[in-house]
C-alpha positions in Angstrom: 50.1 -43.1 -53.9 47.3 -42.3 -51.5 45.7 -44.3 -48.6 42.2 -42.8 -48.2 40.9 -43.7 -44.7 37.8 -43.2 -42.6 37.2 -44.4 -39.1 34.2 -44.6 -36.8 34.9 -44.4 -33.1 33.4 -44.8 -29.6 33.6 -41.0 -29.2 35.6 -37.9 -30.1 38.8 -38.0 -28.2 41.9 -39.8 -29.6 43.3 -40.1 -26.1 40.3 -41.7 -24.6 38.2 -43.3 -27.3 38.7 -46.3 -29.6 38.2 -47.2 -33.2 35.1 -49.4 -34.0 35.4 -49.4 -37.8 38.0 -48.6 -40.4 38.1 -48.5 -44.2 41.1 -48.0 -46.4 41.2 -47.4 -50.2 44.7 -47.4 -51.8 44.4 -45.0 -54.7 47.1 -44.2 -57.4 45.4 -41.0 -58.6 43.4 -42.7 -61.2 42.0 -46.0 -59.8 41.7 -47.9 -56.6 44.3 -50.7 -56.4 43.5 -52.2 -53.0 40.9 -51.8 -50.3 40.0 -53.1 -46.9 37.2 -52.5 -44.4 36.3 -54.1 -41.1 34.5 -53.5 -37.8 36.7 -53.5 -34.7 36.0 -54.6 -31.2 37.0 -51.5 -29.0 36.8 -53.4 -25.7 34.8 -50.5 -24.3 31.2 -49.1 -24.5 30.1 -47.2 -27.5 28.5 -43.8 -26.9 24.8 -44.0 -27.6 25.2 -40.9 -29.7 27.7 -42.8 -31.9 25.3 -45.7 -32.3 22.5 -43.4 -33.3 24.7 -41.6 -35.8 26.4 -44.7 -37.4 24.1 -47.6 -36.6 27.0 -49.5 -35.1 26.0 -51.2 -31.9 28.0 -52.9 -29.2 26.4 -56.2 -30.3 27.8 -55.7 -33.8 31.4 -55.3 -32.7 31.6 -57.9 -29.9 32.9 -60.6 -32.2 34.9 -58.3 -34.5 38.7 -58.4 -34.5 40.7 -56.3 -32.1 42.8 -53.5 -33.5 46.0 -55.5 -32.8 44.6 -58.2 -35.1 44.5 -55.9 -38.1 47.5 -53.7 -37.4 49.7 -55.5 -40.0 47.1 -55.0 -42.7 46.9 -51.3 -41.9 50.6 -50.9 -41.8 50.9 -52.6 -45.2 48.1 -50.5 -46.8 49.6 -47.2 -45.6 53.3 -47.9 -46.0 55.0 -45.2 -48.1 51.5 -43.8 -49.0 50.0 -40.4 -48.1 47.4 -40.7 -45.4 44.3 -39.0 -46.7 41.0 -38.4 -44.9 38.2 -35.8 -44.8 39.2 -34.0 -41.6 42.5 -36.0 -41.4 43.4 -34.7 -38.0 40.7 -36.8 -36.4 41.2 -40.0 -38.4 45.0 -39.9 -38.2 44.9 -39.1 -34.5 42.6 -42.0 -33.8 44.7 -44.5 -35.8 48.0 -43.2 -34.4 46.7 -43.5 -30.9 45.6 -47.1 -31.5 49.1 -47.9 -32.7 50.6 -46.1 -29.8 48.8 -48.3 -27.4 50.5 -51.2 -29.1 53.9 -49.6 -28.8 54.2 -48.6 -32.5 55.1 -45.1 -33.5 52.8 -44.6 -36.5 53.7 -41.7 -38.7 52.6 -40.9 -42.3 52.4 -37.8 -44.5 48.9 -36.5 -44.3 46.4 -34.7 -46.6 43.1 -33.3 -45.6 40.4 -33.3 -48.3 38.6 -30.6 -46.3 41.5 -28.2 -46.7 42.2 -29.2 -50.3 38.6 -28.8 -51.3 38.4 -25.4 -49.8 41.5 -24.2 -51.7 40.9 -26.1 -55.0 37.1 -25.9 -55.1 36.2 -22.6 -53.4 32.8 -21.0 -53.0 30.7 -23.7 -51.3 28.8 -22.9 -48.1 29.9 -26.1 -46.3 32.8 -28.5 -46.8 31.5 -31.3 -44.5 31.6 -34.6 -46.4 27.9 -34.9 -46.8 27.4 -31.3 -48.0 30.4 -31.1 -50.4 29.5 -34.4 -51.9 25.9 -33.3 -52.4 27.1 -30.1 -54.0 29.4 -32.0 -56.4 27.0 -34.8 -57.2 29.0 -37.5 -55.4 26.7 -40.2 -54.0 27.5 -41.6 -50.6 26.1 -45.0 -50.4 26.4 -45.6 -46.7 26.8 -42.2 -44.8 28.5 -42.3 -41.4 30.0 -45.7 -42.0 33.7 -46.1 -42.7 33.5 -47.7 -46.1 30.8 -45.4 -47.5 32.5 -42.3 -46.3 36.0 -43.4 -47.4 34.7 -44.4 -50.9 33.1 -40.9 -51.2 36.4 -39.3 -50.1 38.2 -41.3 -52.9 35.8 -39.7 -55.5 36.3 -36.3 -54.0 40.1 -36.6 -54.1 39.8 -37.8 -57.7 37.9 -34.7 -58.6 40.3 -32.5 -56.7 43.3 -34.0 -58.5 41.8 -33.1 -61.9 42.1 -29.4 -61.0 45.3 -27.8 -62.5 46.0 -26.1 -59.1 45.8 -29.3 -57.1 49.5 -30.2 -57.2 50.5 -26.7 -55.8 48.2 -27.0 -52.9 49.1 -30.6 -52.2 52.8 -29.6 -52.0 51.8 -26.8 -49.5 49.9 -29.3 -47.4 52.8 -31.7 -47.3 55.4 -29.0 -46.4 55.8 -27.9 -42.8 58.7 -25.4 -42.9 60.5 -27.2 -40.1 64.1 -26.3 -39.4 65.6 -29.6 -38.2 68.7 -27.8 -36.7 66.4 -25.9 -34.2 64.4 -28.9 -33.0 65.1 -30.3 -29.5 67.9 -32.9 -29.9 65.8 -35.9 -29.1 62.6 -34.8 -30.9 62.0 -36.3 -34.4 60.6 -34.3 -37.3 57.8 -36.9 -37.4 56.5 -35.5 -34.1 55.9 -32.2 -35.8 54.6 -33.7 -39.0 51.8 -35.5 -37.2 50.5 -32.3 -35.6 47.3 -30.8 -37.1 46.8 -27.2 -38.3 43.7 -27.0 -36.1 42.7 -25.7 -32.6 43.5 -27.8 -29.6 45.9 -28.4 -26.7 49.4 -29.7 -27.2 51.6 -31.5 -24.7 55.4 -31.7 -24.6 56.4 -35.0 -23.0 59.5 -36.7 -21.7 60.6 -40.3 -22.3 58.1 -41.7 -19.8 55.2 -39.6 -21.0 55.3 -37.0 -18.3 53.9 -33.7 -19.4 56.6 -31.0 -19.4 54.7 -28.2 -20.9 51.3 -27.6 -22.5 49.4 -24.8 -24.2 46.2 -24.2 -26.2 46.2 -22.7 -29.7 44.0 -22.1 -32.7 46.7 -23.8 -34.9 48.7 -26.5 -33.0 51.3 -27.1 -35.7 51.9 -23.5 -36.5 52.3 -22.7 -32.8 54.7 -25.5 -32.2 56.8 -24.7 -35.3 56.9 -21.1 -34.1 58.2 -22.1 -30.7 61.0 -24.1 -32.4 61.9 -21.3 -34.9 64.8 -20.1 -32.7 67.5 -21.7 -30.6 66.8 -22.6 -27.0 67.9 -19.8 -24.8 68.0 -19.7 -21.0 68.7 -22.7 -18.7 65.0 -23.6 -18.2 64.2 -23.8 -21.9 67.5 -25.7 -22.7 66.6 -28.2 -20.0 63.1 -28.7 -21.4 64.6 -29.3 -24.9 66.9 -31.9 -23.5 64.0 -33.8 -21.8 61.5 -33.6 -24.7 60.8 -36.8 -26.6 57.3 -36.5 -28.0 54.4 -34.2 -28.6 50.8 -35.2 -27.9 47.6 -33.2 -28.6 43.9 -33.0 -28.1 41.7 -31.3 -30.6 39.0 -28.8 -29.5 37.5 -27.4 -32.7 38.1 -23.7 -31.8 40.5 -21.4 -29.9 38.2 -20.6 -27.0 37.7 -24.2 -26.1 41.4 -24.8 -26.6 42.3 -22.0 -24.1 39.7 -23.3 -21.5 40.9 -26.9 -21.8 44.6 -25.8 -21.6 43.9 -23.9 -18.4 42.0 -26.9 -16.9 44.8 -29.2 -17.8 47.4 -26.8 -16.4 45.7 -26.9 -13.0 45.4 -30.7 -13.1 48.9 -31.5 -14.3 51.0 -28.5 -13.1 53.8 -29.1 -15.7 57.3 -28.2 -14.7 57.9 -25.7 -17.5 54.6 -23.8 -17.4 54.1 -20.7 -15.4 52.1 -21.9 -12.4 48.5 -20.6 -12.3 47.5 -18.3 -9.5 45.0 -19.8 -7.2 42.6 -17.0 -6.6 39.7 -18.1 -4.5 36.6 -15.9 -4.5 36.1 -14.1 -1.2 33.8 -11.2 -1.8 31.0 -10.3 -4.2 28.7 -7.6 -5.4 25.2 -8.3 -4.2 22.0 -7.0 -5.7 19.1 -6.3 -3.3 16.5 -3.8 -2.3 16.7 -1.0 0.2 13.8 -0.1 2.5 12.2 2.1 -0.2 12.1 -0.6 -2.9 15.1 0.7 -4.8 17.8 -1.7 -6.2 21.2 -1.3 -4.7 24.7 -2.8 -5.2 26.6 -3.7 -2.1 29.9 -5.5 -1.5 29.9 -8.3 1.1 31.7 -11.6 1.8 30.4 -14.4 -0.3 28.6 -16.0 2.7 26.4 -12.9 3.0 22.8 -14.3 3.4 20.8 -11.4 1.8 20.3 -10.3 -1.7 21.5 -11.9 -5.0 25.2 -12.5 -5.6 25.8 -11.0 -9.1 29.6 -10.9 -9.3 32.5 -12.7 -7.4 36.0 -11.4 -6.8 39.2 -12.5 -5.1 39.3 -9.6 -2.6 37.2 -6.7 -1.3 39.6 -4.3 -2.9 39.0 -5.8 -6.4 35.3 -5.8 -5.8 35.4 -2.1 -4.8 37.5 -1.2 -7.9 35.0 -3.0 -10.2 32.0 -1.5 -8.5 33.5 2.0 -9.1 34.1 1.0 -12.8 30.5 -0.1 -13.2 29.1 3.1 -11.7 31.3 5.3 -13.9 30.9 3.5 -17.2 27.1 3.2 -16.8 26.6 6.8 -15.5 24.8 5.5 -12.4 25.5 8.7 -10.5 22.6 10.2 -12.5 20.3 7.5 -11.3 21.5 7.8 -7.7 20.7 11.5 -7.9 17.2 10.8 -9.1 16.7 8.3 -6.3 17.9 10.8 -3.7 15.6 13.5 -5.1 12.5 11.2 -5.0 13.3 10.2 -1.4 13.9 13.8 -0.4 10.6 14.9 -1.9 8.8 11.8 -0.5 7.1 11.2 -3.8 8.3 8.0 -5.5 7.1 7.7 -9.1 6.6 4.0 -9.8 7.7 4.3 -13.5 10.9 6.1 -12.6 11.6 3.6 -9.8 11.2 0.7 -12.2 13.6 2.3 -14.7 16.1 2.9 -11.9 16.0 -0.7 -10.8 16.3 -1.9 -14.3 19.4 0.2 -15.1 21.1 -0.8 -11.8 20.6 -4.5 -12.5 21.5 -4.2 -16.1 24.8 -2.3 -15.3 25.9 -5.0 -12.8 25.0 -8.0 -14.9 26.7 -6.8 -18.1 30.1 -6.3 -16.5 31.3 -9.9 -17.2 29.2 -10.7 -20.2 26.5 -9.0 -22.3 23.8 -11.3 -20.7 24.0 -13.4 -17.5 23.0 -16.8 -18.9 23.9 -18.1 -22.4 25.7 -20.6 -24.5 28.5 -19.8 -27.0 28.2 -22.1 -30.1 31.4 -22.6 -32.1 33.1 -25.0 -34.4 33.5 -28.6 -33.2 36.2 -31.2 -33.6 34.5 -32.7 -36.7 33.1 -30.8 -39.7 29.5 -32.0 -38.7 29.9 -31.0 -35.1 29.6 -27.8 -32.9 31.0 -26.9 -29.5 29.0 -25.4 -26.7 30.3 -23.3 -23.8 27.8 -22.7 -20.9 27.6 -19.6 -18.8 24.7 -19.3 -16.2 24.2 -16.3 -14.0 27.7 -15.1 -15.0 29.2 -18.4 -13.9 31.1 -20.6 -16.3 29.7 -24.2 -16.1 31.8 -26.1 -18.7 31.9 -27.0 -22.4 30.9 -29.9 -24.6 30.2 -31.0 -28.2 27.1 -31.9 -30.2 26.0 -32.7 -33.7 23.5 -30.1 -34.9 21.9 -32.6 -37.2 20.8 -34.7 -34.2 20.6 -32.2 -31.4 18.7 -28.9 -31.6 20.6 -26.1 -30.0 18.1 -25.3 -27.2 19.3 -24.5 -23.7 17.8 -27.8 -22.3 19.6 -29.9 -24.9 22.9 -28.1 -24.7 23.0 -28.5 -20.9 23.0 -32.3 -21.5 26.3 -32.3 -23.5 28.3 -30.1 -21.1 31.2 -31.5 -19.2 31.3 -29.7 -15.9 34.2 -27.4 -15.1 35.2 -24.8 -12.5 34.9 -21.0 -12.8 37.5 -18.6 -11.5 38.9 -15.2 -12.5 41.3 -16.6 -15.1 38.4 -18.5 -16.8 36.4 -15.2 -16.8 39.4 -13.4 -18.4 39.8 -16.1 -21.1 36.2 -16.0 -22.0 35.9 -12.2 -22.1 39.1 -11.9 -24.1 38.1 -14.5 -26.7 34.5 -13.2 -27.0 36.0 -9.9 -28.2 37.4 -11.6 -31.3 35.1 -14.5 -31.8 34.1 -15.2 -35.4 31.9 -17.9 -36.8 30.3 -18.3 -33.4 26.9 -17.5 -32.1 25.4 -16.8 -28.7 22.3 -18.6 -27.4 20.9 -16.6 -24.5 18.1 -17.8 -22.2 
């Protein structure tokens, strides 16, 4: 039996946001045998973006029941049923967090119709609910509302179940390959089963909710199962296993955002069993300015140097010297330096040659960190209809955020508005450079 569920929420984070509408259809594989839908008072503001998308305003929910008022009905509808949703990681995460606030450990087997549709019905350009339903001729009567989206998901699941390969893929979805004998002694199998096979940050917690360890991964469940695929070895790992009681997570949509958020959380929480991050304050930089003859030059100075433009920042003068040497060698700048010396020696400076010299010096310095100094990296978001944006300006990481491309055009001005500010340092630069080498399904928006 399946409980097909859709929720609308105040925002995108299970840990911070609240459910404002829920719809449940109990489906036996052939027909709907029970259903329920209601608005919910979240007792907090609704993001204007959500109101614009769903049409649900704060005035509409102010007299609606609280989640605690409907909890028994939801427990009844989902009891011993498989929790099904389109992008189940989000809907299950939001519902589970609401129950967690009430002291209830909500766990159900889960199926994602996004994953199932991709395997059983391959070949479509997009598997977002709106697009896959349009492609299959399934009408959504009330898009971006819980009942309308849940009802469309019922029809999608019904179509999937008619495929002869469906049972095989459903079995794969429900199987986790967990070896119970290798789990930490006080960690239940349910804590693994609830984890999504998607990008995000996971947190190992003790009995009072203190974070013991965290990490970012492109596949949370796979990463955690891998970590528990062998016995605990060494005193530190054994002690962590003894203390562990639960696993929490926050979805990010893609691996790059997961790594950036994990590093940010690592600095904020300083978990006992993580390797402590090195605090590397920037002290020196490579500055770009002009000499007395109008030629561009690269010089190393302390960051407070008042002249020229700061192009790159480093943790020490030695590192800055090393990188400057690398820039000169890899871009064959010695040839340009020789040309400059020759023009100065002859006392005849050719304007065109000088312009080319300046262009190449600047280009060489700016491309060391990234291919262009100011840009956004656009990647997958937490929801199928959402994208992430990572902002780099003048080679400095500014932060990341999320947006709906149907509502927000990916222009630099618009993207700056969705960014949550973050701090740049050498580890962040390393994360971004490393991930950009293997980025797929992402695009860069320079400006």
